[in-house]
N, C-alpha and C positions, 0 to 999 in steps of 0.2 A: 366438705373441705373449705377452709377459709383461704381466700386468695387476696393479694394486695394489688389494687388497681391504681396506676399513676396516670394522670392526664394534665394537660396544660390548658388553662382557660383563655378567654379572648384577651385578657389583660397581660398574658405572658407569665402568670403565676402558676407554679406547679402544685397540684393537689394530689393527695393520697387518701384512699379509703379501702377498707377491707369489706369483702362481701362473700357470702357462701357460694361456692361453685359446685353444681351437680355434674358429676362425671357421666360418661356414656352408659356405664353399667348400672349405676343407681337410677339413671333416667329411664332405662328400658324396664328395670324391675318395678319402678313406681308406676309407670304407665300400664304395665301388664296387670298389676294388682288393682288398678283403678278402672280398667277396661270394663265397659258395661255390655258390650256385644261380643259374640263369638268371633266375628270377623276381625274386630280390633285386637282381640286376644291372640288370634292366630297370626296376625301381622307381627306382633312382638315376639311370639314364640319362634319365628323364623331366625331370630338372633340367639336362641337358646338351644341347649341340648341337655338331655338327661344323662347323668353319669352316676355310677354306683357310689354309695356313701364310702368315703375313704376309711372310716373307722370300722364299720362292720362288714365292708365289702359287699353290700347289697343283701346280706342275710337277715337284717332287721333285728338281730339278737345280740345280747351282751356276750362278752368272752366267757363269762362264768357258765352260761347256758351251753355255749358251743363246746365247752370242755367235756361235757357228758357225751360219751360215744358208745355205739354198739357195733362190734366188728370193725373198729377204727373209723366209723362213719358218724358224723354229728347229725343232729336233726335237720340242719340246713342242707347238708349233702344228700340226705335221703329224700328231702322234699324237692330237691332239684332234679331227681331222677324222673324218667318217664314212668307212666303207670305200669307198663310191662316190665321194665327193669326193676322197679320197686317190688313187684310181685315175685320176681326171681330172687331178689336179695332176701326178702323175708322167708322165702321157701328154703333158702340155704342156711338159715340161722342155726348155729350150733349152741344149744343152751344146756346148762347143767340141770339136774333133776329139780333143784330148788327154783332156779330161774324159770324153768318150763312151767312149773306149777303156778308161778306168779303171772307169767305172760300168756298162758294158754287161752283164756277167754278173750283177752284183748286181741291177740293174733288172729283168732277165729273171726272176730268182727271185721278186722282190717282186711284180711284175705278175701272175705266174702264180698266186701264193697269194691275191692280192686277187681275181682272177677266180674262183677256186674258192669264196671266201667269198660273192661276189655270186651265184654260181650256186645256192648252197644257201639263198638268201633272207635273207642277213644284211647286206645293203648299208647298212642304216640304223644299224648299231652303230658306235660310235667305237672307234678302235684302242686307246685307253687305258682302255676300260671295264673295271672290276674284275670278275674272274671270279666272285666271290661274288654279284654282282648279276644274273648271267645266269639266265634261266629254264632248266628242265631240257631243253626242246626246243632252245633256242639253244646250250647247251653241247654237246648231242649233235651238232648240225649243224656246229659248229666242229671237233669230232673227226672228223666225216665228211669235211670239207674237207681236213683234214690227211692223211687216208688217200688221198684222190684225188691229192694232190700227191706222195705217196710213190711212185706208179707201180708198186706191187707187183702181181704176177700169181699166181693160184692160191691166193688167200686166201678163207676163209669169213668173211663179215661177218654179224653178228647185230644187227639194229636193232629197238629197241622204240619203236614209234610215232614215227617221225621227223617226221611232219607236224604234231605238236602245236604249237599256237600260230601256225600258218602260214595266211595268207590264201590263197584259191583262186588268186589271181594268181601268188603265189610257189610254189604247190604244183607246178605243171607244171615249173618249173625244177629243183625237188628231184627229181622223177621222172626228168627227163632226166639228172641227175647219177647217179642209181642205175642207170639203163640203161647209162650210159657205164662205170660200174664193172663191170657184168656183161660188157659187150662187151670189156673189157680182159682177160677170162679169169678173173674171180672169181665166187664163188657168194654170193648174198645171201639171207638168211632174214629177212623183215620181219614183225613182229607189228603188224598195222594194222587200223583200222576204216574208213579213208578209202576212199571209193568209187572215186576215180580211180586210186589206187595198186593196189587189188585188180584193177581192169580191165586194168592194164598187166602184171600178173604172168603168168609163163609157167606156173606151177603153183600151185594154191590148195588149202590144207589147212584145212578148216572143222571146228572143235571144237564140240561141243554134245551134244544139241540145245538144252538149257536151261542154267541156271547152277547152281552148287553141286552138290548131290546129283543134280540132273537132267541134269548135263553130264558131261564127262570122256570122251566117246566121239568117235571120228573119224566125222563125219557125211558128209564128202566129202573126197576126195583125188584131184585131177585137174585138167583144164583148166577155164577160166572158162565155156566153152560148156556143159560137163557140169554145172557148179555151177548155172547158170541153170535147167537142166531138173530139178534135184534138188528134189523136193517136201518132203523132210524138213528141208532146210537153210533156216533163217530168213534167213541172209545171202543165199542164192540168191533167195529170194522177194522180198526188198527190192530186190536188184539187177535182177531181171527185171521189176519193176513190179507183181507180183501183190499185194505188200503195200506200203503207202506211208504216210508221215506226211501227213495231209491239210492243205490250206490252209484256214483258216477262211473261211466264206462271207461273214460280216459281221465287221468289226473293231469293237472296243468304242468307243463314242463318247467324245470328249474333252471335259472341262470346262475352258474357257480360264481360269477363275478359280482353278483348283486345279493348281498346278505349282510345281516346285522350279526356281529359276533361279540358275545360277552366273554371276556377273558378273566380268569382267576376269581370267579364268584365264590365268596366265602362268608356271606351274611347268614346269621342263624345257623341252620344245620347244613348249608351248602359246603361241600368239601373241595374247595379250590378247583372248580370245574370250568371248562370252556364249552360254551353252547352257541351254535349258529342258528339263526332264524332266516330262511330264504325270503327274499322280497318279491312282491308281486304274486304271492300265493296265499292259500288259506292254511294256516298252521294251527294245530291243536296241541296244547301242552297238557299231558295226562300224568296219572300216577296216583297211588293210594293217598288217603288223607294224611297231611303232615309231611309229605315227601319233599317239599320245598318249591312247589309250583308258584305259589303267590309271591314268595320271597324273590324268586328269580325274575318273574315277569313284572310284577307290580313294584316291588321295592327297589329293584336294580334297573331293569331295562326301561320301563315306563318313566320312572323318576329321573333317570339320566337323560332320556330324550326330552322330557318336559322341561328340564333345566337348560339343556342345550338349545332347543328349538323354540320353546315358549317363554323362556326367561323365568321359569318357576324358581322359588327359593328353596324348595325341599331338597334334602341331601339324600342321594341314593345309597343303598346298602353297600357294604364293603366289596370291592372288586378292583381288578388291576386297570382295565380299560374296556371301552366298547368301540369296535371298528365298524365302519359302514354307516355311521350316523350322518355323513355328508351326502348319502344317497337318498335321504328322505327330507322333506321340508315341513312336515306337520305330524303331530301325534295326538290322537283323541282317545280318551278313556271313557268308554260307555258302560256305566254300571246301572244298578237297579235302585239307586237312591232317588228320592222324590224330585220332580222337576221344579217344585216350589214348595215353600213351607207355609204359605198362606192360601186361603180360599180364592184370592185374587188371581193367582197364577192358573193358567189353563192351557190346553194344547194350542189354542189360537194365538195367545200372547207368546208362548215359548218358541213356536216355529216362525213367528214374524208375520203370519198371514193376516193377523188382526190389523196391522198397519195399513195393508192394502184395502181391507174391507172398510176401514174408517175413511180412507181417501175416496173410495167409491161412493160412500154415502154423502160425503161433503160435496161431491160433484153433481148430485141430483138437483133438479130445478128448485124444489122446495127448500133445500138447504142453502142454495145460493141466494134465493129471495130473502131468507131470514139472516143471511150473513154468517152461517155456521161454518167453522173450519174443522179439519179432522179431529182436533183436540176436543171438540164438543161431543164426539161419540166415544170418548174414553171414559171408563168408569173409575179411573184412578185420579182424575183431576176435577176440580170444581168447574161448574158450568153446565154440563149436560147430565151429570150423575144425580141420583137421588141423595139429597143431603141428610135425610133421616137415618139412612143406613150407611152413608158415605160410600155408596157404590158397591157394597158387599152383597146386597140382596137379602141379607139375613141380619138379625139382631142377636147379639150374644147376651145370654142371661147367665150371670155368675151364680153358681150353686155352692153354698158353703159345704165343704167336706165331700163334694161330688164333682164329677167333670162338668165343664160348662155346657149349657144347652143352647143350640142355635134354632131360632124360629124365623119364618119368613117375615120380611119387613111389611108392616101394615099399610104403608103409604104406596110403595111401588109394587108390592106383592111379589117380590123376588126378581123383578125385571131389571133392577140396578139403575135405571135411568128415570129422569123426571118426565112429566107429561109432554112438555114441548118437544123434547128430543125424540120421543116415541112417535110423534106425529109425522116424522120424516120417513118415507118408505122407498124401498128399491124393489121393483117388481112385486109390489103388494106386501112386502115384509119389512118390519121395523128392525132396528139393530138388535133388539132383545130377541126377536124371533130367529134371527140368523145365529146368534150365540146358542140358542136352544135346539139348533138343527143337528141331527146326526151327520157325521162327516160324509157318509155315502150319499145322503140327500143333498148336501151342500155341493158335492162334485157336479151334479147335474144342474143345480141352481146357478152356479158361477161358471158354467161351461164356456161362456162367451168372453170371460175375463182371464186371459192367459196367466197373468201374474198370480192370481188367486188359485186358479185351477191347478197350476204346477205344484203349489204347496199342498193342496188337498189331495191330489193324486198320490203323492209320496206317503201321506198318512194312510190312505186307503191301501196302498201296496204293502205296507207292513202289517196289515190286518187289523187296523183300528177304525174301520168304516162304521162300526156301531157306536163309537164314542161321540159325545156331543162336543161341538166346537168350544163351548164355554164351560165344559164340565170342570169342576174344581180339581186342581192338581192333587189335593189331599185325598180325593176319593179314588185316584187311580192306583192300581196294583203296581208292584215292582216291575213286573213284566211289561205292563202297559207304559209305564214311565220310561223304561228302557227303549221301547220301540218309538216313542215320541222323540227321544234324543237321536235315535238312528235316522228317523224321517227328517229331522232338522239338519243332519249332516248330509243326507242324500240330496237335499235341495241346493246345497252349495256346489259351485262349479268344481269339478274334480281335477286336481293337478296330476293324479296318477302316482303321487309320491307321498301319500298319507299312510300312516300306520294306525290301525284301529286295534285297541286292546280291550277285550271283554273278559270279565271274570265270572264264570259260570252263568252265561246268559240264559240258559234254559230253566233256571230255578223258577218253579211255579208255573211252568208252561205245559200245556196239553200237547199231544202228538201233532195235532193240526196247527197249533201255534208255532211249534218247533219247525214244521215244514215251511211256514211263511217266513220265519226268521232266517232260515238257511237260504231262501231265495234272495232275501235282502242282502245278506252277507256275500253271497255269490255274485250279486250285482256289483257290490263294492270292489271285489277282487277283479272282476271282468274289466273294470275301468283302469286297472293297473295298480290299484292300491294293495296294501298288505293287511290281512286280518289275522290277529293272534288271539286265540281263545283258550282260557283255562277251563277244562270241561271234564265231566265224568260221564255224560250222556253218550251212549254208544251210537245213537242216530247222528249226532254231530261229528263224533270221532271218525266214523266210517266214511263221511263225505269230505274229510280234510285231504289236502294235497300232501301235507307233511306232518309227521307226529314227532314230538319230543317227549319221550316217556321217562318220568323221574321215578326214583325209588332207591333200592328195591322195597324198602319198608318206610314207615313214618318216623318222624323224630330223628334220634341219633342214628338210626339204621337206614336213613335216607340221604338225600342231598347229592345223589349221583345220577348221571344219565344212563339209564338201563338200556334204552334202544332209541334210535332215531331213523326215520325213513318214511316211506309211504305206509298207509295202513296195512297193506299186504306184507310188507317187509317186517313191520313191527310184530304182526301176528305170527311170524315165523320164529321169533325169539323166545326160547323156552323160559328164560328168566323173567320175562315181562308179565306182570299180573294183568295189565291191560290187553296184551297180546293174546292171553288165554281166552278172554271173553270176545275179542275181535274175531278169533278163529271160528267161533260159533256163529257169529253174525255174517261174516264174509263167505264162509264155505270153503271147503278144501280145494276146490278147483282154482279159485282166484289166488289162493296162497301158494299153491304149487307152481303157478305161472310166474310168481314174483321171483326176483333174483335172491340168492341166499345172502343173509345178512351176517356180518361178523358177530361173534358172541359179545355180550355187553361187558363194559368195564367192571371188573370184579372189585368188591369193597376192599378186600385184603390187599390186592395189588395196588389199589389207589392210595392206601394208607402208607405203603412202604416206599412209594415213589416220591422223590424230593419235590417240594412245591415250586422249585425254581425252573421247571422244565415244561412250561405250558405249551411251547411251540410243538414239542413232540406229541403231546396229547391232541393238539389241534390237527396235526398231520394224520394221526390215526383216524380221527373222526372224518376228515375230508376224504381220506382214502376209501373208507367204508361207503361214504355217500357217492363217491365217484364210481366205485365198482357197481353199486346198485343202479345208478343212473345209466351207466354204459350197457349193462346187461338187459335192463328193462326196455330201453329205447333203441336197441340195435336194429330193429326192423322198421323203425319209424321213418318220417320224412327227412328231407335233406337238412332241414333246420334242426331236427332232433339229433342228426348225425354230428353236426357241428358242435352241438351242446355236449355230446359224449366226448368228442375230441378235446374240447376245453376242459372237461372233467379229468381226462387222462393227463393232460398237461399239469393240472392242479395236483394230481396224484404224484407226478414225478418230482416237483419242486415246491412242496407246500410250505416248508420252513422259510425259503427265500421270499415267497409271496407275502408271507406274514411280515417279514422284515421290511419289504418295500412299502406295504400299507402303513407300517408303523412310522417310516420316514415321512411319508406323505402327510 
């Protein structure tokens, strides 16, 4: 846009000139298109949002194509259906004899492929879902369905944890699919931690006995029966019941006045629901795949708290409001993404312990004589690092048409530092020796230095004693990266008002690792913090204090709260798929002792109720929770009695309470 600029010079004469003026929107668009890094691009994307194309309304097709219909449905409408709905739609097709002759072979192929996708537990996905939005487990199962449809024989299939992100209900269908592939004359090698999959296997190879330096050996190779009898195998001990993750004898008491409540959640498939998350306890959000767990917790609750507490620019999913965010002062999202994208990042730098180690080396007599400051012992800045490899310890060799190859630096031989820096020692060890030390060894080495020992002990507590201090972040697994993040949070002084959100933290973890993770999470809750996990693993679900079970199905058939309460209460709900499997884990004795839980909110009833009465729904939910709390804690201590009274009060006037909190 050309604008006219007027100004008066020092002689009092008025001058006029025209110049192009770039508005705010063109400026953001230009900077976004010119951005060279992901971080810069994300910064400008905070001012943008994606909207459907006004011409085609997001269908991507011309009107002339959309005019062609089958049973009054265009190709865009059929593609927008979930896989299960599409299979039902095609099954009900009424065709003339002529049309049937034309469509017979095509329909046969389409129906077969849809059946394969349903069999691997992907019936909730829509056909037009973008591939980039699929999780790793979903993408893997789609490729698996493609292979089943190919009908090949004599093929070796290698699968890496195909059960990731699958609910127990869908897991048996996946196992049946794998067995069918085997029966066709193929060989399957599956890397898996899932108990049901291991029990179905014809041959089990167990690697161990520990992790890192303590592993790398074949502990067992043979049948499942032999594995169960193997005393050296940790996997065998957990499968045989000799070792187990215990169910807590007593659940933590709930405070009805301290809870986060999401009102009117209606993003994606959520059906205008109200959900409460008690504060100061361990909450598990469960449900079949595609039931709306991630949308509720990640897209709405976490994003809202991150914006309110951390000043994040991200926009939460559609909802009316969130009550109780004034009761927390911090929110942390702990996922399995890498702790660093370059080999320079490692557990020592991420947790901050390396700063203390560098200061310690700078305080040695030799370092003071030479005038070395803490910066001298950093491999990221010039001075003490090896300049041949710029402190990487490796040299990158670019290979045309092949991935880059990294070889040790021929000057420092992987030590990262120059000769002068390596001559400074603390207790006989150079800075390179310390970085190459396993964490469990470093705990003893730095025992006399409290600042360092505190950091290292938290890393050891989360089960990372075998990891080296300077181990490259790019070589850590997702589970290891997640535990490094948890250790980093554990080191900080706890305010007791922090909310930790974890999305399927047990992905890729062995039974022993899950046990260690649960101890860490329990430690966070014991300090007064709140832990909310999205999880399918029954070992985690059974140890939770409170469960929010979503469902009843995935996709359009989900988006409702099927049950909420303690694991025993959820197990007593017949409509809950999670409850069915919890009944097997907890046993009939514990479930019969639990208070009866009101039947879940029905899908049909939910659809007929007007969306403008959320207070009434909230009242129902709170009444149910209050009844359960009162019955379960009737014989407890005086503190529990007062909690039950508070719950009864909440039951009497829930709508007024909601109004008061809204005014506040």
